[in-house]
FINU-975230 format. One record per residue (C-alpha): residue number from 0; residue in one letter; x, y, z. Coordinates in nm, 3 decimals, padded with zeros to 5 digits, always signed. Each point is the difference from the previous one (the first is absolute). Example, Ala and Ser with C-alpha at 12.3 -4.5 7.8 and 13.67 -1.06 7.14 Angstrom:
<recs>
<rec><k>0</k><r>a</r><x>+01.230</x><y>-00.450</y><z>+00.780</z></rec>
<rec><k>1</k><r>s</r><x>+00.137</x><y>+00.344</y><z>-00.066</z></rec>
</recs>
This chain:
<recs>
<rec><k>0</k><r>m</r><x>+06.762</x><y>+16.327</y><z>+01.517</z></rec>
<rec><k>1</k><r>q</r><x>+00.082</x><y>-00.334</y><z>+00.157</z></rec>
<rec><k>2</k><r>v</r><x>+00.068</x><y>-00.347</y><z>-00.140</z></rec>
<rec><k>3</k><r>v</r><x>-00.269</x><y>-00.222</y><z>+00.155</z></rec>
<rec><k>4</k><r>g</r><x>+00.039</x><y>-00.314</y><z>-00.209</z></rec>
<rec><k>5</k><r>y</r><x>+00.101</x><y>-00.153</y><z>-00.331</z></rec>
<rec><k>6</k><r>e</r><x>-00.126</x><y>-00.232</y><z>-00.272</z></rec>
<rec><k>7</k><r>t</r><x>+00.232</x><y>-00.251</y><z>-00.166</z></rec>
<rec><k>8</k><r>g</r><x>-00.172</x><y>+00.010</y><z>-00.340</z></rec>
<rec><k>9</k><r>a</r><x>-00.053</x><y>-00.278</y><z>-00.252</z></rec>
<rec><k>10</k><r>g</r><x>+00.214</x><y>+00.097</y><z>-00.298</z></rec>
<rec><k>11</k><r>t</r><x>+00.046</x><y>+00.271</y><z>-00.262</z></rec>
<rec><k>12</k><r>d</r><x>-00.369</x><y>+00.083</y><z>-00.027</z></rec>
<rec><k>13</k><r>d</r><x>-00.043</x><y>+00.008</y><z>+00.377</z></rec>
<rec><k>14</k><r>p</r><x>+00.318</x><y>+00.147</y><z>+00.152</z></rec>
<rec><k>15</k><r>a</r><x>+00.079</x><y>+00.009</y><z>+00.368</z></rec>
<rec><k>16</k><r>a</r><x>-00.089</x><y>+00.316</y><z>+00.189</z></rec>
<rec><k>17</k><r>l</r><x>+00.056</x><y>+00.191</y><z>+00.319</z></rec>
<rec><k>18</k><r>l</r><x>-00.315</x><y>+00.093</y><z>+00.189</z></rec>
<rec><k>19</k><r>v</r><x>+00.032</x><y>+00.359</y><z>+00.117</z></rec>
<rec><k>20</k><r>a</r><x>-00.237</x><y>+00.177</y><z>+00.239</z></rec>
<rec><k>21</k><r>v</r><x>-00.073</x><y>+00.371</y><z>-00.037</z></rec>
<rec><k>22</k><r>d</r><x>-00.255</x><y>+00.166</y><z>+00.229</z></rec>
<rec><k>23</k><r>g</r><x>-00.185</x><y>-00.323</y><z>+00.068</z></rec>
<rec><k>24</k><r>a</r><x>-00.015</x><y>-00.124</y><z>-00.361</z></rec>
<rec><k>25</k><r>v</r><x>+00.221</x><y>-00.275</y><z>-00.138</z></rec>
<rec><k>26</k><r>d</r><x>+00.150</x><y>+00.033</y><z>-00.348</z></rec>
<rec><k>27</k><r>r</r><x>+00.171</x><y>-00.271</y><z>-00.200</z></rec>
<rec><k>28</k><r>e</r><x>+00.346</x><y>+00.103</y><z>-00.130</z></rec>
<rec><k>29</k><r>p</r><x>+00.085</x><y>-00.249</y><z>-00.280</z></rec>
<rec><k>30</k><r>l</r><x>+00.359</x><y>-00.123</y><z>-00.023</z></rec>
<rec><k>31</k><r>a</r><x>+00.014</x><y>-00.056</y><z>-00.374</z></rec>
<rec><k>32</k><r>v</r><x>+00.339</x><y>-00.071</y><z>-00.156</z></rec>
<rec><k>33</k><r>g</r><x>+00.171</x><y>+00.327</y><z>-00.094</z></rec>
<rec><k>34</k><r>r</r><x>-00.191</x><y>+00.217</y><z>+00.244</z></rec>
<rec><k>35</k><r>e</r><x>+00.209</x><y>+00.264</y><z>+00.175</z></rec>
<rec><k>36</k><r>l</r><x>-00.055</x><y>+00.022</y><z>+00.376</z></rec>
<rec><k>37</k><r>s</r><x>+00.120</x><y>+00.313</y><z>+00.176</z></rec>
<rec><k>38</k><r>y</r><x>-00.084</x><y>-00.021</y><z>+00.368</z></rec>
<rec><k>39</k><r>t</r><x>+00.194</x><y>+00.053</y><z>+00.321</z></rec>
<rec><k>40</k><r>l</r><x>-00.095</x><y>-00.210</y><z>+00.299</z></rec>
<rec><k>41</k><r>g</r><x>-00.117</x><y>+00.203</y><z>+00.297</z></rec>
<rec><k>42</k><r>e</r><x>-00.107</x><y>-00.120</y><z>+00.343</z></rec>
<rec><k>43</k><r>r</r><x>-00.129</x><y>-00.352</y><z>+00.044</z></rec>
<rec><k>44</k><r>r</r><x>-00.292</x><y>-00.090</y><z>+00.222</z></rec>
<rec><k>45</k><r>c</r><x>-00.292</x><y>-00.243</y><z>+00.018</z></rec>
<rec><k>46</k><r>a</r><x>-00.176</x><y>-00.032</y><z>-00.336</z></rec>
<rec><k>47</k><r>g</r><x>-00.341</x><y>-00.005</y><z>+00.168</z></rec>
<rec><k>48</k><r>t</r><x>-00.285</x><y>-00.181</y><z>-00.173</z></rec>
<rec><k>49</k><r>f</r><x>-00.184</x><y>+00.021</y><z>-00.330</z></rec>
<rec><k>50</k><r>d</r><x>-00.283</x><y>-00.193</y><z>-00.164</z></rec>
<rec><k>51</k><r>g</r><x>+00.132</x><y>+00.028</y><z>-00.354</z></rec>
<rec><k>52</k><r>a</r><x>-00.106</x><y>+00.362</y><z>-00.047</z></rec>
<rec><k>53</k><r>d</r><x>-00.029</x><y>+00.191</y><z>+00.329</z></rec>
<rec><k>54</k><r>h</r><x>+00.297</x><y>+00.031</y><z>+00.232</z></rec>
<rec><k>55</k><r>v</r><x>-00.002</x><y>+00.059</y><z>+00.376</z></rec>
<rec><k>56</k><r>a</r><x>+00.334</x><y>+00.142</y><z>+00.109</z></rec>
<rec><k>57</k><r>c</r><x>+00.186</x><y>-00.093</y><z>+00.318</z></rec>
<rec><k>58</k><r>e</r><x>+00.266</x><y>+00.212</y><z>+00.171</z></rec>
<rec><k>59</k><r>a</r><x>+00.162</x><y>-00.288</y><z>+00.191</z></rec>
<rec><k>60</k><r>a</r><x>+00.376</x><y>-00.014</y><z>-00.053</z></rec>
<rec><k>61</k><r>r</r><x>+00.019</x><y>-00.377</y><z>-00.046</z></rec>
<rec><k>62</k><r>a</r><x>+00.027</x><y>-00.096</y><z>-00.369</z></rec>
<rec><k>63</k><r>p</r><x>-00.122</x><y>-00.136</y><z>-00.226</z></rec>
<rec><k>64</k><r>y</r><x>-00.286</x><y>-00.063</y><z>+00.247</z></rec>
<rec><k>65</k><r>c</r><x>-00.057</x><y>+00.068</y><z>+00.367</z></rec>
<rec><k>66</k><r>e</r><x>-00.140</x><y>-00.265</y><z>+00.234</z></rec>
<rec><k>67</k><r>a</r><x>-00.356</x><y>+00.119</y><z>-00.063</z></rec>
<rec><k>68</k><r>h</r><x>+00.031</x><y>-00.031</y><z>-00.378</z></rec>
<rec><k>69</k><r>d</r><x>+00.239</x><y>-00.293</y><z>-00.034</z></rec>
<rec><k>70</k><r>s</r><x>-00.171</x><y>-00.315</y><z>-00.119</z></rec>
<rec><k>71</k><r>t</r><x>+00.132</x><y>-00.343</y><z>-00.091</z></rec>
<rec><k>72</k><r>w</r><x>-00.197</x><y>-00.216</y><z>-00.239</z></rec>
<rec><k>73</k><r>i</r><x>-00.094</x><y>-00.286</y><z>+00.229</z></rec>
<rec><k>74</k><r>c</r><x>-00.021</x><y>-00.250</y><z>-00.287</z></rec>
<rec><k>75</k><r>a</r><x>+00.372</x><y>+00.046</y><z>-00.068</z></rec>
<rec><k>76</k><r>r</r><x>+00.075</x><y>-00.178</y><z>+00.329</z></rec>
<rec><k>77</k><r>c</r><x>-00.237</x><y>-00.290</y><z>-00.069</z></rec>
<rec><k>78</k><r>t</r><x>+00.141</x><y>-00.353</y><z>-00.030</z></rec>
<rec><k>79</k><r>g</r><x>-00.337</x><y>-00.171</y><z>-00.035</z></rec>
<rec><k>80</k><r>t</r><x>-00.157</x><y>+00.075</y><z>+00.337</z></rec>
<rec><k>81</k><r>c</r><x>-00.222</x><y>+00.304</y><z>-00.058</z></rec>
<rec><k>82</k><r>l</r><x>+00.088</x><y>+00.296</y><z>+00.225</z></rec>
<rec><k>83</k><r>k</r><x>-00.327</x><y>+00.182</y><z>-00.068</z></rec>
<rec><k>84</k><r>a</r><x>-00.326</x><y>-00.034</y><z>+00.190</z></rec>
<rec><k>85</k><r>e</r><x>-00.148</x><y>-00.154</y><z>-00.315</z></rec>
<rec><k>86</k><r>m</r><x>+00.187</x><y>-00.132</y><z>-00.303</z></rec>
<rec><k>87</k><r>d</r><x>-00.084</x><y>+00.197</y><z>-00.316</z></rec>
<rec><k>88</k><r>c</r><x>+00.256</x><y>-00.125</y><z>-00.256</z></rec>
<rec><k>89</k><r>h</r><x>-00.242</x><y>-00.228</y><z>-00.184</z></rec>
<rec><k>90</k><r>q</r><x>+00.117</x><y>+00.093</y><z>-00.350</z></rec>
<rec><k>91</k><r>e</r><x>+00.220</x><y>-00.225</y><z>-00.211</z></rec>
<rec><k>92</k><r>h</r><x>+00.367</x><y>+00.048</y><z>+00.093</z></rec>
<rec><k>93</k><r>a</r><x>+00.331</x><y>-00.079</y><z>-00.168</z></rec>
<rec><k>94</k><r>v</r><x>+00.326</x><y>-00.115</y><z>+00.155</z></rec>
<rec><k>95</k><r>y</r><x>+00.295</x><y>+00.124</y><z>-00.202</z></rec>
<rec><k>96</k><r>l</r><x>+00.377</x><y>+00.018</y><z>-00.028</z></rec>
<rec><k>97</k><r>a</r><x>+00.179</x><y>+00.325</y><z>-00.088</z></rec>
<rec><k>98</k><r>a</r><x>+00.357</x><y>+00.060</y><z>-00.115</z></rec>
<rec><k>99</k><r>f</r><x>+00.212</x><y>+00.311</y><z>+00.052</z></rec>
<rec><k>100</k><r>a</r><x>+00.328</x><y>+00.031</y><z>-00.188</z></rec>
<rec><k>101</k><r>p</r><x>+00.237</x><y>-00.162</y><z>+00.020</z></rec>
<rec><k>102</k><r>d</r><x>-00.103</x><y>-00.293</y><z>+00.223</z></rec>
<rec><k>103</k><r>t</r><x>-00.238</x><y>+00.103</y><z>+00.278</z></rec>
<rec><k>104</k><r>f</r><x>-00.326</x><y>-00.195</y><z>+00.001</z></rec>
<rec><k>105</k><r>k</r><x>-00.309</x><y>+00.014</y><z>+00.223</z></rec>
<rec><k>106</k><r>v</r><x>-00.336</x><y>-00.166</y><z>+00.052</z></rec>
<rec><k>107</k><r>g</r><x>-00.318</x><y>+00.203</y><z>+00.032</z></rec>
<rec><k>108</k><r>v</r><x>-00.379</x><y>+00.008</y><z>-00.003</z></rec>
<rec><k>109</k><r>t</r><x>-00.250</x><y>+00.229</y><z>-00.170</z></rec>
<rec><k>110</k><r>k</r><x>-00.353</x><y>+00.001</y><z>-00.134</z></rec>
<rec><k>111</k><r>r</r><x>-00.001</x><y>-00.189</y><z>-00.328</z></rec>
<rec><k>112</k><r>r</r><x>-00.133</x><y>+00.297</y><z>-00.200</z></rec>
<rec><k>113</k><r>r</r><x>+00.287</x><y>+00.218</y><z>+00.129</z></rec>
<rec><k>114</k><r>l</r><x>+00.287</x><y>-00.237</y><z>-00.075</z></rec>
<rec><k>115</k><r>e</r><x>+00.176</x><y>+00.196</y><z>-00.276</z></rec>
<rec><k>116</k><r>t</r><x>-00.068</x><y>+00.329</y><z>+00.180</z></rec>
<rec><k>117</k><r>r</r><x>+00.158</x><y>-00.140</y><z>+00.316</z></rec>
<rec><k>118</k><r>f</r><x>+00.319</x><y>-00.091</y><z>-00.187</z></rec>
<rec><k>119</k><r>r</r><x>+00.027</x><y>+00.356</y><z>-00.132</z></rec>
<rec><k>120</k><r>e</r><x>-00.073</x><y>+00.152</y><z>+00.342</z></rec>
<rec><k>121</k><r>q</r><x>+00.304</x><y>-00.184</y><z>+00.135</z></rec>
<rec><k>122</k><r>g</r><x>+00.224</x><y>+00.075</y><z>-00.296</z></rec>
<rec><k>123</k><r>a</r><x>+00.049</x><y>-00.369</y><z>-00.078</z></rec>
<rec><k>124</k><r>d</r><x>+00.206</x><y>-00.092</y><z>-00.307</z></rec>
<rec><k>125</k><r>r</r><x>-00.160</x><y>-00.344</y><z>-00.037</z></rec>
<rec><k>126</k><r>g</r><x>-00.308</x><y>-00.163</y><z>+00.141</z></rec>
<rec><k>127</k><r>a</r><x>-00.157</x><y>-00.344</y><z>+00.012</z></rec>
<rec><k>128</k><r>h</r><x>-00.353</x><y>-00.106</y><z>+00.098</z></rec>
<rec><k>129</k><r>i</r><x>+00.023</x><y>-00.331</y><z>+00.187</z></rec>
<rec><k>130</k><r>y</r><x>-00.337</x><y>-00.052</y><z>+00.177</z></rec>
<rec><k>131</k><r>t</r><x>-00.358</x><y>+00.122</y><z>-00.033</z></rec>
<rec><k>132</k><r>v</r><x>-00.215</x><y>-00.057</y><z>+00.308</z></rec>
<rec><k>133</k><r>a</r><x>-00.349</x><y>+00.090</y><z>+00.118</z></rec>
<rec><k>134</k><r>d</r><x>+00.088</x><y>+00.260</y><z>+00.264</z></rec>
<rec><k>135</k><r>g</r><x>+00.275</x><y>+00.192</y><z>+00.175</z></rec>
<rec><k>136</k><r>r</r><x>+00.020</x><y>-00.230</y><z>+00.302</z></rec>
<rec><k>137</k><r>i</r><x>+00.099</x><y>-00.300</y><z>-00.211</z></rec>
<rec><k>138</k><r>a</r><x>+00.244</x><y>+00.213</y><z>-00.199</z></rec>
<rec><k>139</k><r>r</r><x>+00.170</x><y>+00.124</y><z>+00.318</z></rec>
<rec><k>140</k><r>e</r><x>+00.030</x><y>-00.356</y><z>+00.131</z></rec>
<rec><k>141</k><r>i</r><x>+00.175</x><y>-00.108</y><z>-00.321</z></rec>
<rec><k>142</k><r>e</r><x>+00.224</x><y>+00.306</y><z>+00.007</z></rec>
<rec><k>143</k><r>a</r><x>+00.102</x><y>-00.074</y><z>+00.360</z></rec>
<rec><k>144</k><r>e</r><x>+00.075</x><y>-00.363</y><z>-00.085</z></rec>
<rec><k>145</k><r>i</r><x>+00.221</x><y>+00.098</y><z>-00.295</z></rec>
<rec><k>146</k><r>a</r><x>+00.184</x><y>+00.261</y><z>+00.209</z></rec>
<rec><k>147</k><r>a</r><x>+00.060</x><y>-00.260</y><z>+00.275</z></rec>
<rec><k>148</k><r>e</r><x>+00.123</x><y>-00.271</y><z>-00.237</z></rec>
<rec><k>149</k><r>t</r><x>+00.219</x><y>+00.215</y><z>-00.228</z></rec>
<rec><k>150</k><r>p</r><x>+00.234</x><y>+00.299</y><z>+00.039</z></rec>
<rec><k>151</k><r>l</r><x>-00.256</x><y>+00.221</y><z>-00.176</z></rec>
<rec><k>152</k><r>p</r><x>-00.097</x><y>+00.313</y><z>+00.196</z></rec>
<rec><k>153</k><r>d</r><x>-00.341</x><y>+00.166</y><z>-00.026</z></rec>
<rec><k>154</k><r>a</r><x>+00.148</x><y>+00.350</y><z>-00.036</z></rec>
<rec><k>155</k><r>v</r><x>+00.297</x><y>+00.166</y><z>-00.174</z></rec>
<rec><k>156</k><r>r</r><x>+00.146</x><y>+00.327</y><z>+00.127</z></rec>
<rec><k>157</k><r>v</r><x>+00.018</x><y>+00.304</y><z>-00.226</z></rec>
<rec><k>158</k><r>p</r><x>+00.385</x><y>+00.032</y><z>+00.022</z></rec>
<rec><k>159</k><r>t</r><x>+00.030</x><y>-00.355</y><z>-00.136</z></rec>
<rec><k>160</k><r>k</r><x>-00.226</x><y>+00.092</y><z>-00.293</z></rec>
<rec><k>161</k><r>v</r><x>+00.201</x><y>+00.317</y><z>-00.069</z></rec>
<rec><k>162</k><r>d</r><x>+00.330</x><y>-00.190</y><z>+00.003</z></rec>
<rec><k>163</k><r>g</r><x>-00.126</x><y>-00.221</y><z>-00.283</z></rec>
<rec><k>164</k><r>m</r><x>-00.144</x><y>+00.271</y><z>-00.222</z></rec>
<rec><k>165</k><r>a</r><x>+00.291</x><y>+00.001</y><z>-00.247</z></rec>
<rec><k>166</k><r>r</r><x>+00.013</x><y>-00.381</y><z>-00.015</z></rec>
<rec><k>167</k><r>t</r><x>-00.205</x><y>-00.280</y><z>-00.152</z></rec>
<rec><k>168</k><r>v</r><x>-00.163</x><y>-00.300</y><z>+00.160</z></rec>
<rec><k>169</k><r>d</r><x>+00.211</x><y>-00.313</y><z>+00.035</z></rec>
<rec><k>170</k><r>e</r><x>-00.216</x><y>-00.205</y><z>-00.237</z></rec>
<rec><k>171</k><r>a</r><x>+00.156</x><y>-00.333</y><z>+00.098</z></rec>
<rec><k>172</k><r>a</r><x>-00.072</x><y>+00.056</y><z>+00.370</z></rec>
<rec><k>173</k><r>w</r><x>-00.355</x><y>+00.115</y><z>-00.079</z></rec>
<rec><k>174</k><r>e</r><x>-00.072</x><y>-00.303</y><z>-00.218</z></rec>
<rec><k>175</k><r>d</r><x>+00.140</x><y>-00.231</y><z>+00.268</z></rec>
<rec><k>176</k><r>l</r><x>-00.242</x><y>+00.152</y><z>+00.251</z></rec>
<rec><k>177</k><r>l</r><x>-00.297</x><y>-00.028</y><z>-00.236</z></rec>
<rec><k>178</k><r>a</r><x>+00.080</x><y>-00.367</y><z>-00.062</z></rec>
<rec><k>179</k><r>e</r><x>-00.101</x><y>-00.072</y><z>+00.362</z></rec>
<rec><k>180</k><r>f</r><x>-00.358</x><y>+00.115</y><z>-00.061</z></rec>
<rec><k>181</k><r>d</r><x>-00.291</x><y>-00.063</y><z>-00.234</z></rec>
<rec><k>182</k><r>v</r><x>+00.013</x><y>+00.341</y><z>-00.168</z></rec>
<rec><k>183</k><r>k</r><x>-00.326</x><y>+00.123</y><z>-00.153</z></rec>
<rec><k>184</k><r>d</r><x>+00.136</x><y>+00.312</y><z>-00.170</z></rec>
<rec><k>185</k><r>t</r><x>+00.312</x><y>+00.218</y><z>-00.009</z></rec>
<rec><k>186</k><r>y</r><x>+00.053</x><y>+00.374</y><z>-00.041</z></rec>
<rec><k>187</k><r>a</r><x>+00.291</x><y>+00.221</y><z>-00.101</z></rec>
<rec><k>188</k><r>f</r><x>+00.019</x><y>+00.375</y><z>+00.056</z></rec>
<rec><k>189</k><r>d</r><x>+00.210</x><y>+00.270</y><z>-00.163</z></rec>
<rec><k>190</k><r>y</r><x>+00.000</x><y>+00.335</y><z>+00.176</z></rec>
<rec><k>191</k><r>g</r><x>+00.187</x><y>+00.178</y><z>-00.277</z></rec>
<rec><k>192</k><r>f</r><x>+00.323</x><y>+00.077</y><z>+00.183</z></rec>
<rec><k>193</k><r>d</r><x>+00.339</x><y>+00.001</y><z>-00.170</z></rec>
<rec><k>194</k><r>l</r><x>+00.237</x><y>+00.033</y><z>+00.294</z></rec>
<rec><k>195</k><r>d</r><x>+00.373</x><y>-00.061</y><z>+00.007</z></rec>
<rec><k>196</k><r>a</r><x>+00.001</x><y>-00.032</y><z>+00.378</z></rec>
<rec><k>197</k><r>a</r><x>-00.247</x><y>-00.012</y><z>+00.284</z></rec>
<rec><k>198</k><r>p</r><x>-00.140</x><y>+00.344</y><z>+00.083</z></rec>
<rec><k>199</k><r>v</r><x>+00.101</x><y>+00.170</y><z>+00.324</z></rec>
<rec><k>200</k><r>a</r><x>-00.261</x><y>-00.004</y><z>+00.275</z></rec>
<rec><k>201</k><r>e</r><x>-00.111</x><y>+00.354</y><z>+00.085</z></rec>
<rec><k>202</k><r>t</r><x>-00.307</x><y>+00.180</y><z>+00.128</z></rec>
<rec><k>203</k><r>l</r><x>-00.072</x><y>+00.287</y><z>-00.237</z></rec>
<rec><k>204</k><r>a</r><x>-00.274</x><y>+00.133</y><z>-00.230</z></rec>
<rec><k>205</k><r>s</r><x>+00.194</x><y>+00.176</y><z>-00.273</z></rec>
<rec><k>206</k><r>g</r><x>+00.143</x><y>-00.125</y><z>-00.327</z></rec>
<rec><k>207</k><r>t</r><x>-00.112</x><y>-00.169</y><z>-00.320</z></rec>
<rec><k>208</k><r>v</r><x>-00.219</x><y>-00.304</y><z>+00.043</z></rec>
<rec><k>209</k><r>r</r><x>+00.166</x><y>-00.308</y><z>-00.151</z></rec>
<rec><k>210</k><r>g</r><x>-00.286</x><y>-00.225</y><z>+00.110</z></rec>
<rec><k>211</k><r>t</r><x>-00.134</x><y>-00.192</y><z>+00.295</z></rec>
<rec><k>212</k><r>k</r><x>+00.035</x><y>-00.359</y><z>+00.114</z></rec>
<rec><k>213</k><r>g</r><x>-00.253</x><y>-00.086</y><z>+00.265</z></rec>
<rec><k>214</k><r>r</r><x>+00.023</x><y>+00.275</y><z>+00.259</z></rec>
<rec><k>215</k><r>v</r><x>+00.350</x><y>+00.102</y><z>-00.113</z></rec>
<rec><k>216</k><r>l</r><x>+00.018</x><y>+00.325</y><z>-00.198</z></rec>
<rec><k>217</k><r>v</r><x>+00.313</x><y>+00.040</y><z>-00.214</z></rec>
<rec><k>218</k><r>l</r><x>+00.118</x><y>+00.357</y><z>-00.061</z></rec>
<rec><k>219</k><r>e</r><x>+00.289</x><y>+00.139</y><z>-00.203</z></rec>
<rec><k>220</k><r>r</r><x>+00.160</x><y>+00.316</y><z>+00.133</z></rec>
<rec><k>221</k><r>d</r><x>+00.336</x><y>+00.172</y><z>-00.046</z></rec>
<rec><k>222</k><r>g</r><x>+00.142</x><y>-00.298</y><z>-00.188</z></rec>
<rec><k>223</k><r>g</r><x>-00.099</x><y>-00.252</y><z>+00.266</z></rec>
<rec><k>224</k><r>v</r><x>-00.282</x><y>-00.252</y><z>+00.022</z></rec>
<rec><k>225</k><r>y</r><x>-00.190</x><y>-00.033</y><z>+00.328</z></rec>
<rec><k>226</k><r>a</r><x>-00.250</x><y>-00.245</y><z>+00.146</z></rec>
<rec><k>227</k><r>v</r><x>-00.268</x><y>+00.149</y><z>+00.223</z></rec>
<rec><k>228</k><r>d</r><x>-00.220</x><y>-00.222</y><z>+00.214</z></rec>
<rec><k>229</k><r>m</r><x>-00.330</x><y>+00.184</y><z>-00.040</z></rec>
<rec><k>230</k><r>r</r><x>-00.108</x><y>-00.106</y><z>+00.348</z></rec>
<rec><k>231</k><r>d</r><x>+00.291</x><y>+00.209</y><z>+00.130</z></rec>
<rec><k>232</k><r>l</r><x>-00.158</x><y>+00.308</y><z>-00.162</z></rec>
<rec><k>233</k><r>v</r><x>-00.333</x><y>-00.044</y><z>+00.180</z></rec>
<rec><k>234</k><r>g</r><x>-00.050</x><y>+00.274</y><z>+00.259</z></rec>
<rec><k>235</k><r>y</r><x>+00.239</x><y>+00.253</y><z>-00.154</z></rec>
<rec><k>236</k><r>e</r><x>-00.110</x><y>+00.348</y><z>-00.095</z></rec>
<rec><k>237</k><r>l</r><x>+00.100</x><y>+00.092</y><z>-00.357</z></rec>
<rec><k>238</k><r>r</r><x>+00.127</x><y>+00.342</y><z>-00.098</z></rec>
<rec><k>239</k><r>e</r><x>+00.051</x><y>+00.123</y><z>-00.354</z></rec>
<rec><k>240</k><r>g</r><x>+00.366</x><y>+00.011</y><z>-00.101</z></rec>
<rec><k>241</k><r>t</r><x>+00.294</x><y>-00.237</y><z>+00.000</z></rec>
<rec><k>242</k><r>s</r><x>+00.221</x><y>-00.043</y><z>+00.304</z></rec>
<rec><k>243</k><r>s</r><x>+00.367</x><y>+00.085</y><z>-00.047</z></rec>
<rec><k>244</k><r>r</r><x>+00.122</x><y>-00.267</y><z>+00.242</z></rec>
<rec><k>245</k><r>e</r><x>+00.268</x><y>-00.231</y><z>-00.135</z></rec>
<rec><k>246</k><r>l</r><x>-00.100</x><y>-00.355</y><z>-00.076</z></rec>
<rec><k>247</k><r>q</r><x>+00.199</x><y>-00.320</y><z>-00.012</z></rec>
<rec><k>248</k><r>s</r><x>+00.121</x><y>-00.081</y><z>-00.350</z></rec>
<rec><k>249</k><r>s</r><x>-00.110</x><y>-00.323</y><z>-00.162</z></rec>
<rec><k>250</k><r>l</r><x>+00.277</x><y>-00.226</y><z>-00.126</z></rec>
<rec><k>251</k><r>g</r><x>-00.137</x><y>+00.037</y><z>-00.352</z></rec>
<rec><k>252</k><r>a</r><x>+00.086</x><y>+00.370</y><z>+00.007</z></rec>
<rec><k>253</k><r>f</r><x>+00.369</x><y>-00.088</y><z>-00.015</z></rec>
<rec><k>254</k><r>g</r><x>-00.026</x><y>-00.245</y><z>-00.289</z></rec>
</recs>
């Protein structure tokens, strides 16, 4: 079986999951808190393609996707000038701010109906809705203007998010940022972690699930706590049984 994707989930009743392909079918492996995973990572290759149920395998060595199966969402590169043959983002969009502990903030765009889901997909600790506009083009123009006029990026790297997982948001800095905008609504998210230190970044699929935060899976194993970027699992074959390789120890293990 091969990991061919993942879902970030939307909370306790809808946990994150790994998408695993077996003989052309794709199964959802929920990552509920407390679940014991016991897999060893085998070879990694292209994850191929799937339409939500049926999987077409690919033997290319490049992972997670080969050139034939790699695709970049063209809208992610948009700054207001549509890169498609015909613009199709005519739904209401929101421009938002997101906070990641302790003091990393970003600006972003999403369809209005997906706003809260988008915060959870990214693992944001706080969120703020600052504009509602008629379509994606206008939203991207506003996003680009904010990014050009402020130090706010439009993306935050996973290692930065992991580093802040045992910390809280700098509320004073967040409120100072919000004061610069006409905020329509704010959001706060609790992912249920109780960590003494940031987890250690590793790529593994064995241990007790402590939870997920965006695409980061947190596992406890052998007294340590580990953060796994689920995108780094895509393409790997999974074998039953836990690897005996030694892992880095988290600082919390020595407390």
